[in-house]
C-alpha positions as CSV (number, residue, x, y, z in Angstrom):
1,M,-66.1,-7.7,-17.9
2,S,-63.0,-9.1,-20.0
3,Q,-64.1,-11.1,-22.7
4,P,-63.2,-14.6,-23.1
5,A,-59.9,-15.5,-25.0
6,G,-60.7,-16.0,-28.7
7,K,-64.2,-14.0,-28.6
8,G,-62.6,-10.7,-29.4
9,S,-59.0,-11.6,-30.4
10,P,-59.1,-13.2,-33.6
11,I,-57.0,-16.5,-33.5
12,D,-54.5,-17.2,-36.5
13,I,-55.1,-21.1,-36.9
14,L,-53.0,-23.0,-39.0
15,V,-54.8,-26.3,-40.4
16,L,-52.6,-29.1,-41.8
17,S,-55.2,-30.7,-44.1
18,P,-55.0,-31.5,-48.1
19,S,-58.8,-31.1,-48.1
20,A,-60.2,-27.4,-48.2
21,D,-63.5,-28.6,-47.5
22,H,-62.5,-30.4,-44.1
23,T,-60.7,-27.2,-43.6
24,Q,-63.8,-25.2,-43.9
25,E,-65.8,-27.5,-42.0
26,L,-63.6,-26.9,-38.9
27,V,-63.5,-23.1,-39.2
28,T,-67.2,-22.8,-39.6
29,S,-67.8,-25.1,-36.6
30,L,-65.7,-22.7,-34.5
31,R,-67.2,-19.5,-35.8
32,N,-70.5,-20.9,-35.1
33,A,-69.6,-21.3,-31.5
34,G,-68.5,-17.5,-31.6
35,V,-64.6,-18.3,-31.6
36,A,-63.0,-15.6,-34.1
37,V,-60.4,-17.3,-36.2
38,H,-58.2,-16.5,-39.2
39,P,-57.5,-19.6,-40.9
40,R,-54.6,-20.8,-43.1
41,R,-54.5,-24.2,-44.9
42,L,-51.1,-26.0,-45.2
43,H,-51.8,-28.8,-47.8
44,D,-48.4,-30.5,-47.2
45,L,-45.4,-30.6,-45.0
46,D,-43.4,-28.2,-47.3
47,R,-46.2,-25.3,-46.5
48,L,-45.9,-26.2,-42.6
49,R,-42.2,-25.8,-42.4
50,E,-42.7,-22.4,-44.3
51,A,-45.2,-21.2,-41.8
52,L,-42.9,-22.5,-38.7
53,E,-39.8,-20.7,-40.3
54,Q,-42.2,-17.3,-40.9
55,E,-43.1,-17.9,-37.1
56,V,-46.7,-17.5,-38.1
57,G,-49.9,-18.9,-36.4
58,D,-51.2,-19.1,-32.9
59,L,-52.4,-22.7,-33.0
60,L,-51.9,-25.5,-35.3
61,L,-54.6,-28.3,-36.0
62,V,-53.4,-31.5,-37.2
63,C,-56.0,-33.4,-39.3
64,A,-54.4,-36.9,-38.6
65,Y,-57.8,-38.6,-40.0
66,E,-56.7,-37.4,-43.5
67,P,-55.1,-40.1,-45.6
68,G,-52.4,-37.6,-46.9
69,V,-51.4,-36.2,-43.5
70,D,-48.2,-37.8,-41.9
71,M,-48.7,-36.9,-38.1
72,E,-45.4,-38.2,-37.1
73,A,-43.3,-36.4,-39.4
74,A,-45.4,-33.2,-38.6
75,L,-44.8,-33.5,-34.8
76,A,-41.1,-34.3,-35.5
77,M,-40.8,-31.1,-37.6
78,L,-42.4,-29.1,-34.8
79,A,-39.6,-30.3,-32.5
80,D,-37.0,-28.6,-34.5
81,F,-38.7,-25.0,-34.1
82,P,-38.7,-23.7,-30.3
83,H,-41.3,-21.2,-31.2
84,A,-43.6,-23.4,-32.8
85,P,-47.4,-22.9,-32.2
86,A,-49.4,-25.1,-29.8
87,T,-50.6,-28.3,-31.7
88,I,-54.1,-30.0,-31.7
89,V,-54.3,-33.4,-33.1
90,L,-57.6,-34.4,-34.8
91,Y,-58.0,-38.0,-35.2
92,G,-60.6,-40.4,-36.7
93,A,-61.8,-43.9,-35.9
94,K,-59.0,-45.2,-37.8
95,T,-56.2,-43.7,-35.9
96,S,-54.5,-46.2,-33.6
97,P,-54.2,-45.6,-29.9
98,E,-50.5,-46.0,-30.3
99,A,-50.2,-43.4,-32.7
100,L,-52.3,-41.0,-30.4
101,F,-50.2,-41.8,-27.1
102,A,-46.9,-41.1,-29.6
103,A,-48.4,-37.9,-30.6
104,M,-48.9,-36.7,-27.0
105,R,-45.4,-37.8,-26.0
106,N,-44.0,-35.9,-28.9
107,G,-45.6,-32.5,-28.2
108,A,-49.2,-32.4,-28.8
109,R,-51.2,-30.2,-26.6
110,D,-54.5,-32.4,-26.8
111,L,-56.5,-35.0,-28.8
112,V,-59.8,-34.4,-30.1
113,A,-62.0,-36.7,-32.1
114,R,-62.9,-35.4,-35.3
115,D,-66.8,-35.0,-35.2
116,D,-66.3,-33.7,-31.4
117,T,-66.9,-30.0,-32.1
118,T,-67.9,-29.1,-28.7
119,H,-64.5,-30.6,-27.4
120,L,-62.5,-28.8,-30.1
121,Q,-64.0,-25.5,-29.2
122,L,-63.1,-25.7,-25.6
123,V,-59.7,-26.8,-26.4
124,V,-58.7,-24.1,-28.9
125,L,-60.2,-21.5,-26.4
126,R,-58.0,-22.9,-23.6
127,E,-54.8,-23.1,-25.9
128,F,-55.5,-19.7,-27.0
129,G,-56.2,-18.3,-23.4
130,D,-52.7,-20.1,-22.4
131,L,-50.9,-18.2,-25.1
132,E,-52.3,-15.0,-24.2
133,T,-51.2,-15.5,-20.8
134,R,-47.7,-16.3,-21.7
135,R,-47.5,-13.3,-24.2
136,Q,-48.8,-11.1,-21.3
137,L,-46.3,-12.3,-19.1
138,E,-43.6,-11.8,-21.8
139,R,-44.7,-8.2,-22.2
140,L,-44.2,-7.6,-18.5
141,R,-41.1,-9.2,-18.3
142,Q,-40.1,-6.4,-21.0
143,R,-41.7,-3.6,-19.1
144,L,-40.0,-4.8,-15.9
145,A,-36.5,-4.7,-17.8
146,E,-37.3,-1.4,-19.3
147,A,-38.3,-0.1,-15.6
148,E,-35.3,-1.4,-14.3
149,A,-33.1,0.0,-17.0
150,R,-34.7,3.4,-16.4
151,C,-34.1,3.2,-12.7
152,L,-30.1,2.3,-13.2
153,G,-29.9,5.4,-15.4
154,L,-31.2,7.4,-12.7
155,V,-28.9,5.8,-10.4
156,E,-26.1,6.6,-12.7
157,R,-26.9,10.3,-12.9
158,S,-27.4,10.5,-9.1
159,R,-25.2,12.7,-7.2
160,E,-25.5,10.2,-4.3
161,A,-22.6,7.7,-4.1
162,I,-24.7,4.4,-4.8
163,A,-23.3,0.4,-5.2
164,F,-25.0,-2.7,-5.7
165,V,-23.8,-6.0,-4.0
166,Q,-24.4,-9.6,-4.5
167,D,-22.6,-12.4,-2.5
168,G,-20.3,-10.0,-0.9
169,M,-18.8,-8.4,-4.1
170,Y,-19.5,-5.0,-5.8
171,I,-21.3,-5.8,-9.2
172,S,-22.1,-2.1,-10.1
173,V,-21.3,1.3,-8.8
174,N,-22.3,4.8,-10.0
175,Q,-19.8,7.7,-10.7
176,A,-20.4,9.2,-7.6
177,Y,-19.4,6.1,-5.5
178,Q,-16.5,5.7,-7.9
179,E,-15.1,9.1,-7.2
180,L,-15.7,8.9,-3.5
181,F,-13.6,5.8,-3.3
182,G,-10.9,7.5,-5.5
183,A,-11.2,4.9,-8.2
184,T,-10.1,5.8,-11.9
185,E,-12.2,3.3,-13.4
186,R,-15.3,1.4,-12.5
187,T,-13.8,-1.9,-12.8
188,D,-11.3,-0.8,-10.0
189,L,-14.4,-1.5,-7.8
190,E,-16.6,-3.8,-9.6
191,D,-16.3,-7.4,-8.8
192,M,-14.1,-6.6,-5.8
193,P,-15.3,-7.8,-2.5
194,V,-16.8,-5.3,-0.4
195,L,-14.6,-6.0,2.6
196,D,-11.7,-4.8,0.5
197,S,-13.3,-1.3,0.6
198,I,-13.8,-1.4,4.5
199,D,-11.0,-0.9,7.0
200,P,-9.9,-4.4,8.3
201,G,-10.9,-3.7,12.0
202,E,-14.6,-3.0,10.6
203,H,-15.0,-6.2,8.9
204,T,-16.5,-8.1,11.8
205,R,-19.4,-5.5,12.1
206,L,-20.2,-5.5,8.2
207,K,-20.4,-9.1,8.1
208,T,-22.7,-9.2,11.2
209,L,-25.0,-6.4,9.4
210,F,-25.2,-8.3,6.1
211,K,-26.6,-11.3,8.0
212,S,-29.1,-9.1,9.8
213,L,-30.2,-7.7,6.6
214,E,-31.6,-11.1,5.8
215,R,-34.3,-10.7,8.2
216,I,-35.2,-7.3,7.2
217,P,-38.2,-6.6,5.0
218,E,-37.0,-5.5,1.7
219,G,-37.0,-1.6,1.1
220,E,-36.2,-1.1,5.0
221,E,-32.8,0.8,5.3
222,V,-30.4,0.2,7.9
223,E,-27.6,3.0,8.5
224,M,-24.1,2.6,10.3
225,E,-21.0,4.5,10.2
226,F,-17.9,2.5,8.6
227,L,-14.4,3.5,8.3
228,I,-14.1,3.0,4.7
229,R,-10.7,2.3,2.7
230,K,-10.3,4.4,-0.6
231,V,-8.2,2.9,-3.5
232,D,-5.3,5.2,-2.6
233,G,-5.1,3.8,0.9
234,D,-6.8,6.8,2.8
235,R,-9.3,6.2,5.3
236,L,-12.6,7.9,5.7
237,K,-15.0,7.6,8.3
238,L,-18.9,8.0,7.0
239,P,-22.5,6.8,7.4
240,L,-23.4,4.1,4.8
241,Q,-27.2,3.1,4.2
242,F,-28.0,-0.4,3.5
243,N,-31.3,-2.0,2.2
244,R,-32.2,-5.2,0.4
245,T,-33.0,-5.1,-3.4
246,Q,-33.1,-6.8,-6.3
247,F,-30.5,-6.5,-9.3
248,D,-30.7,-8.3,-12.6
249,G,-33.5,-10.4,-11.1
250,H,-31.3,-11.7,-8.1
251,P,-31.4,-10.5,-4.6
252,G,-28.6,-8.1,-3.4
253,I,-28.0,-5.1,-1.3
254,Q,-27.6,-1.6,-2.2
255,I,-25.4,0.7,-0.5
256,V,-25.7,4.4,-0.3
257,A,-22.7,6.4,0.9
258,R,-23.8,10.1,2.4
259,P,-20.7,11.9,3.3
260,T,-21.3,14.7,5.7
261,A,-19.7,17.6,7.2
262,A,-18.7,15.4,10.2
263,S,-17.1,12.6,8.2
264,T,-13.5,12.5,9.1
265,A,-10.6,11.3,7.2
266,V,-8.1,9.0,8.8
267,P,-4.3,8.8,7.8
268,A,-3.6,5.7,5.6
269,E,-0.3,5.0,7.4
270,S,-2.2,4.9,11.0
271,A,-4.9,2.6,9.7
272,T,-2.4,0.3,8.1
273,Q,-0.2,0.0,11.0
274,A,-3.2,-0.6,13.2
275,A,-4.2,-3.6,11.0
276,G,-0.6,-5.1,11.1
277,A,-0.2,-4.8,7.3
278,R,2.6,-3.4,5.3
279,T,2.9,0.4,5.3
280,P,3.7,1.5,1.6
281,E,6.5,3.8,1.1
282,P,5.8,6.8,-0.9
283,G,4.5,5.9,-4.7
284,Q,4.3,2.3,-3.4
285,R,1.2,0.4,-4.0
286,P,-0.5,-1.4,-1.4
287,L,-0.5,-5.3,-1.4
288,I,-4.2,-6.5,-2.4
289,S,-6.2,-9.4,-1.2
290,P,-6.1,-12.9,-2.6
291,E,-9.9,-12.2,-3.4
292,R,-9.1,-9.0,-5.1
293,L,-6.4,-10.6,-7.2
294,T,-9.0,-13.4,-8.2
295,A,-11.6,-10.7,-9.3
296,E,-8.9,-8.7,-11.1
297,I,-8.1,-11.9,-13.3
298,E,-11.8,-12.5,-14.1
299,R,-12.0,-9.2,-15.2
300,R,-8.9,-9.2,-17.5
301,I,-10.4,-12.5,-19.1
302,A,-13.6,-10.9,-19.5
303,H,-12.1,-7.8,-21.3
304,P,-8.9,-8.9,-23.1
305,S,-6.4,-6.7,-24.7
306,S,-4.4,-7.1,-27.9
307,R,-1.4,-8.7,-25.8
308,L,-1.5,-11.1,-23.3
309,D,-1.6,-10.6,-19.3
310,A,0.5,-13.0,-17.2
311,L,0.3,-14.3,-13.9
312,M,3.3,-15.1,-11.6
313,L,3.6,-16.9,-8.3
314,I,7.0,-16.4,-6.6
315,Q,7.8,-18.9,-3.7
316,L,10.7,-19.0,-1.2
317,R,11.6,-22.4,-0.3
318,G,14.2,-23.5,2.3
319,L,13.6,-21.5,5.2
320,A,12.6,-23.2,8.5
321,Q,8.9,-23.9,9.7
322,D,9.1,-20.7,11.8
323,G,10.9,-18.5,9.3
324,E,7.5,-16.9,8.0
325,G,8.7,-13.4,9.3
326,D,12.0,-14.0,7.4
327,I,10.0,-14.6,4.1
328,R,7.9,-11.7,4.6
329,Q,11.0,-9.6,5.2
330,A,12.6,-10.8,2.2
331,F,9.7,-9.8,0.1
332,E,9.4,-6.3,2.1
333,N,13.0,-5.6,1.1
334,F,12.0,-6.1,-2.3
335,A,8.7,-4.2,-2.6
336,A,10.3,-1.2,-4.6
337,P,11.7,-3.0,-7.3
338,L,8.6,-5.5,-7.3
339,D,6.5,-2.4,-7.8
340,A,8.8,-1.2,-10.8
341,I,8.4,-4.8,-12.3
342,A,4.5,-4.6,-12.0
343,E,4.3,-1.3,-13.6
344,E,1.4,1.1,-13.3
345,S,-1.5,-1.1,-13.8
346,G,0.1,-4.4,-12.2
347,H,-1.3,-5.9,-8.9
348,I,0.8,-7.5,-6.0
349,A,-0.9,-9.9,-3.5
350,W,0.4,-12.0,-0.7
351,F,-0.5,-15.7,-1.8
352,G,0.1,-18.0,1.1
353,P,3.0,-17.9,3.9
354,D,5.7,-18.3,1.6
355,S,4.3,-17.0,-1.8
356,I,3.5,-13.6,-3.5
357,A,1.5,-13.3,-6.8
358,L,2.2,-10.8,-9.4
359,L,-0.1,-9.8,-12.1
360,L,1.5,-8.3,-15.3
361,D,0.0,-6.3,-18.1
362,R,0.6,-7.3,-21.7
363,A,3.6,-9.5,-21.6
364,T,5.1,-12.1,-24.1
365,A,6.6,-15.4,-22.8
366,N,10.2,-14.0,-23.2
367,E,9.1,-10.9,-21.1
368,V,7.7,-12.9,-18.4
369,E,10.7,-14.8,-18.2
370,E,13.2,-11.9,-18.1
371,A,11.0,-10.3,-15.3
372,A,11.2,-13.7,-13.6
373,Q,14.9,-13.7,-13.7
374,E,15.2,-10.0,-12.5
375,I,13.1,-11.1,-9.7
376,I,15.1,-13.9,-8.6
377,E,18.3,-11.9,-8.8
378,C,16.9,-9.0,-6.9
379,L,15.5,-11.2,-4.1
380,H,18.9,-12.9,-3.4
381,D,20.7,-9.5,-3.5
382,K,18.3,-7.6,-1.3
383,S,17.5,-10.2,1.3
384,P,19.5,-10.3,4.6
385,S,21.1,-13.1,5.9
386,S,18.8,-15.4,8.0
387,D,19.2,-17.3,11.2
388,S,16.4,-19.7,9.8
389,G,18.5,-20.7,7.0
390,S,19.4,-20.1,3.2
391,F,16.3,-20.2,0.9
392,E,15.9,-20.5,-3.0
393,V,13.3,-18.5,-5.2
394,F,11.2,-20.2,-7.5
395,I,8.5,-18.8,-9.9
396,G,5.6,-20.6,-11.7
397,C,4.0,-18.4,-14.6
398,E,0.7,-18.5,-16.6
399,L,0.1,-16.5,-19.7
400,I,-3.7,-15.6,-19.5
401,T,-5.4,-16.7,-22.6
402,G,-9.1,-17.5,-21.4
403,G,-10.6,-19.9,-19.0
404,D,-11.5,-18.5,-15.7
405,A,-9.3,-17.4,-12.7
406,H,-9.3,-20.8,-10.8
407,S,-7.7,-22.5,-14.0
408,V,-5.1,-19.4,-14.4
409,L,-4.3,-20.1,-10.8
410,K,-4.2,-23.7,-11.2
411,H,-2.0,-23.6,-14.3
412,A,0.4,-21.1,-12.4
413,H,0.5,-23.6,-9.4
414,E,1.1,-26.5,-11.6
415,A,4.1,-24.6,-13.2
416,L,5.7,-23.7,-9.9
417,S,5.3,-27.3,-8.3
418,E,7.8,-28.3,-11.5
419,A,10.2,-25.5,-10.7
420,D,13.5,-27.0,-9.7
421,N,17.3,-25.9,-8.8
422,A,18.1,-26.7,-12.3
423,H,15.1,-24.8,-13.9
424,P,13.8,-22.4,-11.3
425,I,11.5,-20.2,-13.6
426,R,8.6,-22.5,-15.4
427,I,6.0,-21.2,-17.8
428,Y,2.8,-23.3,-17.9
429,R,2.6,-25.1,-21.3
430,P,-0.9,-25.9,-22.3
431,P,-1.2,-30.2,-23.2
432,V,-1.3,-30.9,-26.9
433,A,-2.7,-34.2,-28.2
434,R,0.0,-37.0,-28.2
435,T,0.9,-38.4,-31.3
436,P,1.5,-42.2,-31.3
437,Q,5.0,-43.4,-31.1
438,P,6.8,-46.3,-33.0
439,E,8.1,-47.6,-29.6
440,D,4.5,-47.8,-28.2
441,A,3.6,-50.7,-30.4
442,A,6.0,-52.9,-28.2
443,D,3.4,-52.5,-25.3
444,P,1.0,-55.6,-25.3
445,Q,-2.0,-53.5,-24.4
446,V,-1.2,-51.0,-27.0
447,R,-1.1,-53.8,-29.5
448,L,-4.3,-55.1,-28.5
449,I,-5.8,-51.9,-28.9
450,D,-4.4,-51.4,-32.4
451,E,-5.5,-54.6,-33.5
452,A,-8.8,-53.9,-32.2
453,L,-8.9,-50.7,-34.2
454,T,-7.6,-52.4,-37.4
455,N,-10.1,-55.4,-37.1
456,D,-13.1,-53.7,-35.8
457,R,-13.2,-55.4,-32.3
458,L,-14.2,-52.3,-30.5
459,Q,-18.2,-52.6,-29.6
460,L,-20.5,-49.8,-28.4
461,M,-22.8,-50.3,-25.4
462,F,-25.7,-48.3,-24.7
463,Q,-27.1,-47.0,-21.2
464,P,-30.6,-45.3,-20.9
465,I,-30.8,-41.9,-19.8
466,V,-34.5,-41.4,-18.5
467,S,-36.3,-38.2,-17.3
468,L,-38.1,-38.0,-14.1
469,Q,-39.8,-34.6,-15.2
470,G,-42.2,-36.2,-18.0
471,D,-39.8,-35.9,-20.9
472,T,-40.6,-39.0,-23.1
473,R,-37.8,-38.8,-25.7
474,E,-35.3,-42.0,-25.5
475,N,-31.7,-40.8,-24.6
476,Y,-28.7,-43.3,-24.1
477,S,-25.3,-42.7,-23.2
478,V,-22.9,-44.3,-25.6
479,L,-20.1,-46.3,-24.1
480,V,-17.2,-48.6,-25.5
481,R,-15.8,-51.6,-24.9
482,L,-12.7,-53.5,-26.4
483,Q,-12.9,-57.3,-27.2
484,D,-9.5,-59.2,-26.6
485,R,-8.3,-62.2,-28.6
486,N,-10.4,-64.5,-26.6
487,G,-13.7,-62.7,-27.4
488,N,-13.8,-61.2,-23.8
489,L,-15.1,-57.5,-23.7
490,L,-12.9,-55.4,-21.5
491,L,-14.4,-52.4,-19.5
492,P,-12.8,-48.8,-20.5
493,E,-10.7,-48.7,-17.2
494,L,-8.6,-51.6,-18.4
495,F,-7.9,-50.3,-22.0
496,L,-8.7,-46.3,-22.2
497,P,-5.6,-45.2,-19.9
498,D,-3.2,-47.0,-22.4
499,A,-5.0,-45.3,-25.1
500,E,-4.6,-42.0,-23.8
501,R,-0.9,-42.7,-22.8
502,S,0.0,-43.9,-26.0
503,G,-1.9,-41.2,-28.1
504,R,-4.8,-43.7,-29.5
505,M,-8.0,-41.9,-28.0
506,L,-8.6,-39.7,-31.1
507,Q,-8.7,-43.0,-33.3
508,I,-11.1,-44.5,-30.5
509,D,-13.1,-41.5,-30.4
510,R,-13.5,-41.4,-34.2
511,W,-14.5,-45.0,-34.4
512,V,-17.1,-44.1,-31.7
513,I,-18.5,-41.3,-33.3
514,R,-18.8,-43.0,-36.6
515,H,-20.2,-45.9,-35.5
516,A,-22.5,-44.5,-32.9
517,I,-24.0,-41.8,-35.9
518,Q,-24.6,-45.1,-38.1
519,E,-26.5,-46.7,-35.2
520,L,-28.5,-43.8,-34.7
521,A,-29.5,-43.1,-38.0
522,Q,-30.7,-46.7,-38.5
523,H,-32.9,-46.1,-35.4
524,R,-34.4,-42.8,-36.6
525,E,-35.2,-44.3,-40.0
526,E,-37.1,-47.1,-38.1
527,G,-39.2,-43.9,-36.7
528,K,-37.5,-44.2,-33.2
529,K,-36.8,-41.0,-31.5
530,V,-33.5,-41.9,-30.1
531,N,-30.9,-39.5,-29.1
532,F,-27.1,-40.3,-28.1
533,F,-24.7,-38.7,-25.8
534,I,-21.1,-39.2,-26.9
535,T,-18.1,-38.4,-24.9
536,L,-15.1,-36.6,-26.2
537,S,-11.5,-37.0,-24.9
538,R,-8.9,-34.4,-24.4
539,D,-7.4,-35.6,-27.9
540,S,-10.7,-34.9,-29.7
541,I,-11.1,-31.4,-28.2
542,L,-7.4,-30.7,-29.0
543,E,-7.6,-32.0,-32.6
544,P,-8.8,-29.0,-35.1
545,E,-10.3,-31.3,-37.5
546,T,-12.7,-33.1,-34.9
547,L,-15.8,-30.8,-36.1
548,I,-15.0,-31.8,-39.5
549,W,-15.2,-35.6,-38.6
550,V,-18.4,-35.2,-36.9
551,C,-20.0,-33.0,-40.0
552,D,-18.6,-35.9,-42.5
553,C,-20.2,-38.6,-40.4
554,L,-23.6,-36.8,-40.3
555,R,-23.4,-36.3,-44.0
556,E,-22.4,-40.0,-44.7
557,F,-25.4,-41.5,-42.9
558,H,-28.1,-38.7,-43.4
559,A,-28.3,-37.9,-39.5
560,R,-28.7,-34.6,-37.9
561,G,-26.7,-32.9,-35.4
562,G,-29.9,-32.3,-33.0
563,W,-30.0,-35.9,-32.3
564,I,-26.6,-35.9,-30.6
565,T,-25.3,-34.6,-27.2
566,F,-21.3,-34.4,-27.1
567,Q,-20.3,-34.5,-23.2
568,I,-16.8,-33.1,-22.2
569,D,-15.5,-33.6,-18.7
570,Q,-15.8,-30.3,-16.4
571,V,-12.0,-30.5,-15.6
572,L,-11.2,-30.6,-19.3
573,A,-13.6,-27.8,-20.4
574,R,-11.7,-25.6,-17.7
575,E,-8.2,-26.9,-18.5
576,L,-8.6,-26.7,-22.5
577,A,-10.8,-23.4,-22.2
578,K,-9.7,-22.2,-25.7
579,P,-10.0,-25.4,-27.9
580,A,-13.1,-26.5,-26.0
581,Q,-14.8,-23.4,-26.8
582,R,-14.0,-23.3,-30.3
583,L,-15.1,-26.8,-30.7
584,I,-18.2,-26.3,-28.7
585,E,-19.3,-23.3,-30.9
586,G,-18.7,-25.4,-33.7
587,L,-20.9,-28.1,-32.6
588,K,-23.6,-26.1,-31.8
589,K,-23.6,-24.5,-35.3
590,I,-24.7,-27.9,-36.4
591,K,-27.2,-28.2,-33.8
592,C,-25.5,-30.7,-31.4
593,Q,-26.3,-30.2,-27.8
594,I,-23.5,-30.0,-25.3
595,A,-23.2,-31.8,-21.6
596,L,-20.5,-31.3,-19.1
597,D,-19.6,-34.4,-17.6
598,H,-18.6,-35.4,-13.5
599,F,-20.2,-31.9,-13.0
600,G,-20.2,-30.5,-9.3
601,L,-17.0,-31.9,-7.4
602,E,-14.7,-29.5,-8.8
603,P,-14.8,-25.7,-8.4
604,G,-15.8,-23.3,-11.2
605,G,-18.7,-25.1,-12.4
606,E,-20.8,-21.9,-12.3
607,A,-18.5,-20.0,-14.4
608,L,-18.5,-22.7,-17.2
609,L,-22.3,-22.8,-17.2
610,Q,-22.2,-18.9,-17.7
611,Q,-19.2,-19.1,-20.5
612,L,-20.4,-22.1,-22.6
613,P,-23.7,-22.8,-24.2
614,V,-24.4,-25.9,-22.1
615,D,-27.5,-28.0,-22.4
616,F,-26.8,-30.6,-19.8
617,A,-25.0,-31.0,-16.5
618,R,-24.0,-34.7,-15.7
619,L,-23.3,-34.8,-11.8
620,S,-20.5,-37.0,-10.6
621,P,-21.7,-40.3,-9.4
622,D,-20.4,-39.5,-6.0
623,F,-23.7,-37.4,-5.3
624,T,-25.5,-40.6,-5.6
625,Q,-23.6,-42.9,-3.3
626,G,-25.2,-43.0,0.0
627,L,-27.7,-40.3,-0.9
628,P,-30.7,-41.2,1.0
629,G,-29.2,-41.3,4.3
630,D,-27.0,-38.1,4.0
631,Q,-28.9,-35.0,4.4
632,Q,-25.6,-32.7,3.9
633,K,-25.1,-34.3,0.3
634,Q,-28.9,-33.9,-0.3
635,D,-28.6,-30.3,0.3
636,R,-25.7,-29.7,-1.6
637,L,-27.2,-31.5,-4.5
638,A,-30.2,-29.2,-4.3
639,Q,-28.1,-26.3,-4.5
640,I,-26.2,-27.4,-7.5
641,N,-29.3,-28.4,-9.3
642,E,-30.8,-25.1,-8.6
643,L,-27.4,-23.3,-9.9
644,I,-27.7,-25.6,-13.1
645,Q,-31.5,-24.8,-13.9
646,K,-30.8,-21.1,-13.1
647,E,-28.1,-21.2,-15.8
648,G,-30.7,-22.7,-18.2
649,A,-29.3,-26.6,-18.4
650,K,-30.6,-29.5,-17.3
651,T,-29.4,-32.0,-14.9
652,V,-28.5,-35.5,-15.2
653,A,-28.0,-37.7,-12.0
654,T,-25.5,-40.6,-12.8
655,G,-24.3,-43.7,-11.2
656,V,-28.2,-44.5,-9.8
657,E,-27.9,-47.9,-8.5
658,D,-30.9,-48.4,-6.3
659,A,-34.5,-47.1,-5.9
660,N,-34.0,-45.5,-2.6
661,C,-32.3,-42.5,-4.6
662,L,-35.4,-41.9,-6.7
663,T,-37.5,-40.2,-4.4
664,V,-34.8,-37.9,-3.1
665,L,-33.8,-37.1,-6.8
666,W,-37.2,-36.3,-7.8
667,T,-38.0,-34.2,-4.8
668,V,-35.0,-32.1,-5.5
669,G,-35.9,-31.7,-9.0
670,I,-33.2,-33.4,-10.9
671,G,-34.1,-33.8,-14.6
672,Y,-32.8,-37.1,-15.8
673,I,-31.3,-40.3,-14.1
674,Q,-28.7,-42.8,-15.3
675,G,-27.4,-46.0,-13.7
676,F,-27.5,-49.7,-13.3
677,F,-30.9,-49.4,-11.3
678,L,-32.5,-48.6,-14.8
679,Q,-30.5,-50.9,-16.8
680,E,-26.7,-52.2,-17.3
681,P,-24.9,-51.2,-20.5
682,S,-26.2,-53.1,-23.2
683,S,-25.0,-53.8,-26.8
684,T,-28.6,-53.3,-28.2
685,I,-31.1,-50.7,-27.6
686,E,-34.1,-52.4,-26.2
687,Y,-35.2,-50.1,-23.4
688,G,-38.5,-48.2,-23.8
689,I,-39.9,-45.2,-21.6
690,E,-43.0,-47.3,-21.0
691,S,-41.0,-50.0,-19.2
692,L,-40.2,-47.3,-16.4
């Protein structure tokens, strides 16, 4: 039989107590009950901090009945250490009930009366048993990870061609699979849709097979013959084995390709003609799919070179509605020069009925512009006359400096939309923070903003963010209002657009940050565990000294970064990828937390959660509007919440205006809520957790 926890495994117990006699009494009572302990007395908070920094101790006993023990300060210190030991508070007759409830809210695992030794023994054994279970779980996870690593090593060395697929994309292939498909590098296949490696005529069969695999038990194999498409365009008919599996802890599909003597090659030309696609000339590369182009952009972002890559979107405008054939013919006639411009490692893809995408390697802005000019000249020279009418060539370019594929394509589209007859070539230029101009002062609304900044007529407002999952910390969203000359408070939508247009947002952000930190420090000094969520605008993200301003304010008011969550709009985090990432990394170094605001409506949220150290995702208010009666919206909300939690962040539902939403939000597993249902924005912090 296994021994009870603690009756064989010594427990390292930390005792926060200035009295050696009292510490010995506790240790003796535990040992008399057969609990093996190794005690260590911590006579003050400095010794406690040293122990926490060294990550020693299995359990912590806080002797709150001792006059020299500050229970509240001790629990506050524990909150700063993620690996702090489980804490048990020992209280006396003079300890107030309010202090005990506060102890539980602030992380104490249990409360034990000073003289109740039986209760203390049971709690110590229970907590140590939980600790041992968690440690065993961690060991099992490590062993599982080691076993998976060994399995992957065997797969890599296997002579059989093996690939792993998730969400229809290759995520890992071994060398044999790479060689079978004629790829020079793994990256030619990894992150590529599986459909791109299968003949188009077989796509329906493969999709049907993938759906049927969902109903087949894990480990059971299904074998079917497919016509595969190699990287060089050749086709090969061979049997493929499919079975459900796990990869990196997520469900996926394993594919094993086993060529046999009966496997037959199909000429690339006949297969391409059958699919109705372009037949490559000798030495001419085939066009890749838009999905493959997206995957290739993501790969280059993840593995940047010393020089930048570039994306061009080339569009023909002016042909009649039925002139798509003429557009394709124009591009077909230009295939060979386009290949030469793309060079060996470039990629070309159809991108809509009138556009083609060209991905270039290691290009400067000047080289991109020269290549674009050459493309325009060649297209006009080589395109035959058309009955559908004349056309013009326009090109939008993006130099790839970071972000993700969606933002790269978006920027290229924006540049393309700005191209006109006077400027047929446009290169996307990242926005910069607008500097206030003298002429702005003539605008009455801008003058009102300047007066408010000069005369301190901005006002902070606070709205509570409350946990649905038991977190009792008091979080508040910090909002701002502007007081006009008559003393009326203007809502943000009445003055922030003018502030953005006139370059005043940086000044407003700095005013909000400084006054919010001052307010926060005052509440913390009064013993209130308050945290603030503060919004950063585009101008603050682009301003290199924003981090310095935050640090100066923290230093001025003796505040801590861990009390603040800075929130950045999801669209800005994508659009301003480089400066946003630099600022976020700096804020994390001073222990601030990060939230993505208006999350979930725009695509690319999952990539941002993976790329950035995000602590919270604040959902767009659209998700809570009409939520109780909209099952489709509820399902979408559940999917997004699961995605957020999978990436280690917490979800905040905003715009909650009625009680009917609460049941749905709680059932889905939403972490926090904010909205008028709880409280309208207020100029004072009056809301308490106990009032919910």
